C-alpha positions as CSV (number, residue, x, y, z in Angstrom):
1,X,199.7,252.3,48.1
2,X,201.6,249.0,47.8
3,X,200.0,245.6,47.8
4,X,201.5,243.2,50.3
5,X,203.0,240.0,49.0
6,X,200.6,237.2,49.7
7,X,201.8,234.8,52.5
8,X,204.8,237.0,53.4
9,X,203.9,237.3,57.1
10,X,203.1,233.5,57.3
11,X,206.5,232.6,56.0
12,X,208.2,235.0,58.5
13,X,206.1,233.5,61.3
14,X,207.1,229.9,60.3
15,X,210.8,230.9,60.2
16,X,210.6,232.4,63.7
17,X,208.8,229.2,65.0
18,X,211.4,227.0,63.4
19,X,214.2,229.1,64.9
20,X,212.5,228.9,68.3
21,X,212.2,225.1,68.0
22,X,215.8,224.7,67.0
23,X,216.9,226.9,69.9
24,X,214.8,224.8,72.3
25,X,216.2,221.6,71.0
26,X,219.8,222.8,71.3
27,X,219.1,224.2,74.8
28,X,217.3,221.0,76.1
29,X,219.2,218.4,74.1
30,X,220.2,216.5,77.3
31,X,216.6,216.3,78.5
32,X,215.5,215.1,75.0
33,X,218.2,212.4,75.0
34,X,217.2,211.3,78.5
35,X,213.5,211.2,77.5
36,X,214.4,209.0,74.5
37,X,216.4,206.7,76.7
38,X,213.6,206.3,79.2
39,X,211.0,205.8,76.6
40,X,212.9,203.1,74.7
41,X,211.9,199.6,75.7
42,X,214.9,197.5,76.5
43,X,214.4,194.0,74.9
44,X,217.8,192.6,75.8
45,X,217.7,193.0,79.6
46,X,219.5,190.2,81.4
47,X,216.6,188.5,83.2
48,X,216.9,185.0,84.8
49,X,213.8,183.0,84.2
50,X,212.9,179.4,84.9
51,X,209.7,177.8,83.6
52,X,209.6,175.4,86.5
53,X,209.6,178.3,89.0
54,X,206.9,180.1,87.0
55,X,204.5,177.2,87.1
56,X,201.4,178.0,89.1
57,X,199.9,175.2,91.2
58,X,196.8,176.2,93.1
59,X,195.6,179.8,93.0
60,X,192.6,179.2,95.1
61,X,194.2,179.0,98.6
62,X,192.7,180.3,101.9
63,X,195.4,183.0,101.9
64,X,194.4,184.2,98.4
65,X,190.7,184.2,99.4
66,X,191.5,186.4,102.4
67,X,193.5,188.7,100.2
68,X,190.7,189.0,97.6
69,X,188.2,189.7,100.4
70,X,190.5,192.4,101.9
71,X,190.9,194.1,98.5
72,X,187.1,193.8,98.1
73,X,187.4,191.8,94.8
74,X,184.0,190.3,95.3
75,X,183.7,188.7,91.8
76,X,187.1,187.0,92.2
77,X,186.4,185.9,95.8
78,X,183.1,184.3,94.6
79,X,185.1,181.9,92.4
80,X,186.6,180.2,95.4
81,X,185.1,177.0,96.6
82,X,183.0,176.7,99.7
83,X,185.6,174.6,101.6
84,X,188.2,177.4,101.1
85,X,185.7,180.1,102.2
86,X,185.0,178.1,105.4
87,X,188.7,177.2,105.9
88,X,189.6,180.9,106.1
89,X,188.0,183.5,108.2
90,X,188.3,185.2,111.6
91,X,187.6,182.1,113.6
92,X,190.9,180.6,112.3
93,X,192.9,183.4,113.9
94,X,191.7,182.7,117.4
95,X,192.6,179.9,119.9
96,X,190.2,178.7,122.6
97,X,192.2,178.4,125.9
98,X,190.5,176.2,128.4
99,X,193.0,176.0,131.3
100,X,196.0,177.9,132.7
101,X,198.6,175.6,131.3
102,X,197.4,176.3,127.7
103,X,197.5,180.0,128.5
104,X,201.1,179.8,129.9
105,X,202.2,177.9,126.8
106,X,200.6,180.5,124.6
107,X,202.4,183.3,126.5
108,X,205.7,181.5,126.3
109,X,205.3,181.2,122.6
110,X,204.5,184.9,122.3
111,X,207.6,185.8,124.3
112,X,209.8,183.8,121.8
113,X,208.5,185.8,118.8
114,X,211.0,188.1,117.2
115,X,210.4,191.8,116.7
116,X,210.0,191.3,112.9
117,X,207.2,188.7,113.6
118,X,205.4,191.2,115.8
119,X,205.7,194.0,113.2
120,X,204.3,191.6,110.6
121,X,201.3,190.8,112.8
122,X,200.8,194.5,113.7
123,X,200.8,195.5,110.0
124,X,198.5,192.6,109.1
125,X,195.9,193.6,111.7
126,X,196.3,197.3,111.0
127,X,195.7,196.8,107.3
128,X,192.7,194.6,107.9
129,X,189.4,196.5,107.3
130,X,187.6,194.6,110.1
131,X,190.2,194.1,112.8
132,X,191.7,196.8,115.0
133,X,195.1,196.4,116.6
């Protein structure tokens, strides 16, 4: 009976794995190149930037407060001042009409709205968790 050479089958196994890897790399070279290109961070992209345009003035606006409430960011919404919390709200979206002339003026204003304005309003009310449209 012959004694097998130690590690012989391991070396053969490694050679077959290496050959399989090489074959896969040759077969999928295009995908590997594309993956490398997509994964590489481009640090010389031509981006126009102006510090003056990037300057932030007031982040705590009524619109920002409403947006934080809609997204249910309660801890961020709590940072807004009381005057902003009271300035925004559902009562600011309604108009009290006390006579027919005011109603006629409101209807005329609504007739002059463009389709894009109506679509904006529909989307705004549809996305609102509390208002149905």
